[in-house]
Each structure stands twice: as structure tokens, then as C-alpha cells.
C-alpha positions as CSV (number, residue, x, y, z in Angstrom):
1,M,7.3,11.0,-4.4
2,K,7.9,8.7,-1.4
3,V,10.7,8.6,1.1
4,E,11.6,5.2,-0.3
5,D,12.5,6.9,-3.6
6,L,15.5,8.5,-1.9
7,I,17.1,5.2,-1.0
8,P,19.3,4.7,-4.1
9,K,20.9,8.1,-3.4
10,Y,21.5,7.3,0.2
11,N,23.1,4.0,-0.9
12,K,25.4,5.8,-3.3
13,L,26.5,8.2,-0.6
14,Q,27.1,5.3,1.8
15,E,29.6,3.9,-0.7
16,K,31.4,7.3,-0.7
17,Y,31.3,8.2,3.0
18,G,30.3,5.2,5.0
19,A,31.9,2.0,6.1
20,K,32.1,-0.3,3.1
21,E,31.1,-3.4,5.1
22,L,27.9,-1.7,6.4
23,D,24.6,-0.6,4.8
24,S,23.1,2.9,5.0
25,I,20.4,3.5,7.6
26,Y,17.4,5.5,6.3
27,N,14.5,6.6,8.5
28,G,11.2,5.4,9.9
29,G,7.8,6.3,11.4
30,D,4.9,8.3,10.4
31,T,5.4,9.6,6.8
32,E,2.1,11.5,6.5
33,N,2.2,14.8,8.3
34,P,3.7,13.6,11.6
35,D,3.6,15.8,14.7
36,I,7.4,15.8,14.9
37,C,10.3,14.9,12.7
38,F,13.4,14.1,14.9
39,V,16.7,14.6,13.1
40,F,19.8,13.0,14.6
41,M,23.4,13.0,13.3
42,N,24.4,9.8,11.6
43,P,24.1,6.0,12.3
44,T,26.8,3.7,13.5
45,G,27.5,0.0,13.4
46,R,25.8,-0.4,16.8
47,N,22.5,-0.4,14.7
48,I,22.2,-4.1,13.8
49,A,20.1,-3.2,10.8
50,S,23.3,-1.8,9.2
51,S,24.6,-5.4,8.7
52,K,24.3,-6.6,5.2
53,E,22.8,-9.8,6.5
54,W,19.8,-7.9,8.0
55,K,16.9,-8.1,5.5
56,G,14.4,-6.1,7.5
57,R,13.8,-2.3,7.7
58,K,16.9,-0.1,7.7
59,S,15.7,2.4,10.3
60,P,17.6,4.4,13.1
61,W,18.5,3.0,16.5
62,I,17.6,-0.7,15.8
63,G,19.3,-2.9,18.4
64,T,20.1,0.0,20.7
65,K,18.6,0.9,24.1
66,N,19.3,4.5,25.4
67,I,17.5,6.6,22.8
68,W,14.2,4.8,23.5
69,D,14.4,6.2,27.1
70,L,13.9,9.6,25.5
71,F,10.8,8.6,23.5
72,Y,9.3,6.6,26.4
73,R,9.7,9.5,28.9
74,L,8.1,11.8,26.3
75,D,5.0,9.5,26.2
76,L,5.9,8.6,22.6
77,M,6.2,4.8,23.1
78,D,4.0,2.1,24.6
79,E,5.3,0.7,27.8
80,E,5.2,-2.9,26.6
81,I,7.4,-2.2,23.6
82,Y,9.8,-0.1,25.8
83,R,10.1,-2.9,28.4
84,I,11.0,-5.4,25.7
85,I,13.7,-3.1,24.3
86,K,15.2,-2.6,27.8
87,N,15.3,-6.3,28.6
88,I,16.7,-7.9,25.4
89,K,20.2,-7.8,24.0
90,P,21.0,-6.0,20.8
91,N,21.4,-9.2,18.8
92,E,18.0,-10.4,20.1
93,W,16.2,-7.8,18.0
94,T,14.4,-9.6,15.1
95,E,13.3,-8.1,11.9
96,D,9.7,-8.6,13.0
97,F,10.3,-6.8,16.4
98,A,12.0,-3.9,14.6
99,E,8.8,-3.6,12.5
100,E,6.7,-3.7,15.7
101,V,8.8,-0.9,17.2
102,Y,8.4,1.4,14.2
103,N,4.7,0.6,14.0
104,D,4.6,2.0,17.5
105,V,6.6,5.1,16.4
106,K,4.1,5.6,13.6
107,K,1.1,5.2,16.0
108,H,2.6,8.0,18.1
109,K,2.8,10.2,15.0
110,Y,6.5,10.9,14.8
111,F,9.3,10.3,12.3
112,I,13.0,9.5,13.0
113,T,15.8,10.2,10.6
114,N,19.5,11.3,10.5
115,L,21.0,14.2,8.6
116,G,23.7,11.9,7.4
117,K,22.6,8.4,6.4
118,C,26.2,7.1,6.0
119,T,26.8,4.4,8.6
120,Q,30.2,4.4,10.4
121,V,31.7,1.6,12.4
122,D,31.8,3.8,15.5
123,A,30.7,7.3,16.7
124,R,33.5,9.1,14.9
125,E,33.0,12.8,14.2
126,L,32.0,13.7,10.7
127,P,33.0,17.0,9.0
128,N,30.4,19.5,8.0
129,S,31.2,18.8,4.4
130,V,29.9,15.3,4.6
131,Y,26.6,16.4,6.3
132,K,26.2,19.1,3.7
133,E,26.2,16.4,1.0
134,Y,23.0,15.1,2.6
135,L,21.2,18.4,3.3
136,N,19.3,18.5,0.0
137,L,18.1,14.9,0.6
138,L,16.9,15.8,4.1
139,E,15.0,18.7,2.7
140,K,13.3,16.5,0.2
141,E,12.5,14.1,3.0
142,I,10.9,16.9,5.0
143,E,8.9,18.0,1.9
144,I,7.6,14.5,1.4
145,I,6.5,13.8,5.0
146,N,5.4,17.4,5.8
147,P,5.9,17.4,9.6
148,K,4.3,19.9,11.9
149,V,7.6,20.5,13.6
150,I,11.2,19.5,13.1
151,V,13.5,18.8,16.1
152,L,17.2,19.1,15.3
153,F,19.6,17.4,17.8
154,G,22.8,19.2,18.6
155,N,24.8,22.2,17.4
156,Q,26.3,20.7,14.3
157,V,23.1,19.4,12.8
158,S,21.2,22.5,13.7
159,S,23.8,24.8,12.2
160,I,23.9,23.0,8.9
161,V,20.2,22.6,8.5
162,L,19.3,26.2,9.5
163,N,22.4,27.6,7.7
164,E,23.5,29.7,10.7
165,K,25.7,29.2,13.7
166,I,23.6,27.5,16.4
167,S,24.4,27.0,20.1
168,V,21.6,24.9,21.6
169,S,22.3,26.3,25.1
170,K,21.5,29.8,23.8
171,C,18.3,29.0,21.9
172,R,16.4,26.5,24.0
173,K,12.6,26.5,23.1
174,K,13.3,29.0,20.4
175,L,11.2,28.6,17.2
176,F,13.1,28.9,13.9
177,L,11.1,29.5,10.8
178,H,13.1,28.1,7.8
179,E,12.1,27.8,4.2
180,I,12.5,24.7,2.1
181,N,11.5,25.1,-1.6
182,S,9.4,28.2,-0.8
183,K,7.5,26.6,2.1
184,E,8.1,27.7,5.7
185,Y,8.7,24.9,8.3
186,K,9.0,25.1,12.1
187,F,12.3,24.0,13.6
188,Y,13.7,23.7,17.1
189,S,17.2,23.0,18.2
190,V,17.5,20.6,21.1
191,Y,20.4,19.1,23.1
192,Y,21.8,15.8,21.7
193,P,20.5,13.2,24.2
194,V,22.6,10.1,23.7
195,G,26.3,9.1,23.6
196,N,28.5,11.9,24.9
197,G,25.3,14.0,25.3
198,R,23.6,11.6,27.6
199,F,24.0,13.9,30.5
200,N,21.8,16.4,28.6
201,I,18.8,14.1,28.2
202,D,16.7,15.8,30.9
203,K,17.2,19.1,29.2
204,A,16.2,17.6,25.8
205,I,13.1,16.1,27.4
206,E,12.1,19.4,29.0
207,D,12.4,21.2,25.6
208,I,10.6,18.5,23.6
209,R,7.7,18.5,26.1
210,Y,7.5,22.2,25.6
211,I,7.4,21.7,21.8
212,K,4.7,19.0,22.1
213,K,2.6,21.4,24.1
214,Q,2.9,24.0,21.4
215,I,1.7,21.4,18.8
216,N,-1.2,20.4,21.1
217,N,-2.2,24.0,21.6
218,K,-2.2,24.5,17.9
219,K,-4.5,21.5,17.4
220,T,-6.9,22.8,20.0
221,V,-7.1,26.2,18.3
222,T,-7.7,24.5,15.0
223,V,-10.5,22.4,16.4
224,N,-12.2,25.4,18.0
């Protein structure tokens, strides 16, 4: 099974929970045992790929700027790509450039997705019940790509995925071992770094640097 096989189910849920004039946004990046799978909340119409006129990839954060600050500061993005993102307007993203960005994401061995794939016109808050409709699909996504570590952004996403009440401020750098279909995966809960959570971006970067170090240490042990 491939992540693309989940698209029809995402589209059906978009019809139920998303803006009717927008398309669902799926995922993107390294799909073969990436170092990190980053799980955000849900997409908005600021992602220009959600337009029905957009024929390119339907991946997170296309046409936006701020989230790429996070990946660049984590050494997960080439400077040339980052500078272009920061210097062009949202509507100047082309389908080819979006492909180039996600080739860079793949090269740096990470995967970007949302718990909810239902695109909204704005950053309105979604109830837990909507996110829970997507939980089984996220778990299938994780099974397919088999990441070394999953980073969950924010209290709401973390609580739903881990099935326990999570406060990011109380569990920074804490490893959660959580089973999906009888296999144990490694999870961390991290501050949401954009939108209203923009003031927490430095804390998110600090914690993800720690997580990256744990992954690199594991690789060194395996090689030795």
C-alpha cells in the first residue's frame, strides 16, 4: 500500500468536513523510513494548492512562508530553496517550484502531514470529533512510511494521537512509545510553531534539535 492509496478517503472527508470550494491537502516528503514525520493540525485556504485550479501536488504549506523558517533553522532545508520561499509572494509559487520544495524535503529525510486533511477557509478551531475521524488514516500513513520518530505539534493533536491528555509544556523532550497495529513507534509532543503559536517557535526548534540528536546517536550506535 502507498500513501497515495489514501487520497480517495481524504477527499470523501473533505466533502464532509472541509470547505466545499477547496480541495483536501494530503502530505509530502520522504515516504521510505524518514527520520522524522511531522504532524500538524489541518490545512487552510492559505495553501494555494487547495485551489481546485491547482493541478500540482496537494502537500502542506504550499504558498506560505513562516513554517519554512522552522525547517531552515533545523538544517532541514537548502538555503537556496529557503531564500526563494522568503522572497516570492504566495501566488508566485508554481507547481514546478512546489515539486522542487518537496524534493528538498525528501532529500532531508522527513515527511510532512496533518492529522486532519480537511482544508478550511481560515484557521478556525476544529473539534476533537473531526480530528478523530482522521486518526485511523494517520495511523495507516505512519505504517506505510515507517518513520524513525513522529513529532506531534500542539496539545490537541498530541492528545488525540496518543489517546491521553497532553500538555506540551509538561512533557518537553519526553519520549512516548505508542503502538499502532501491534508495532511500537516513537512520538514526541512539541509546541505548535506557527500562527498563534509563532512565539513558541524557539522552544519547538530547541526540542526538535534534541530529537534529531537522539536519531543521530541511534544511527551511530547502529553503525558501530
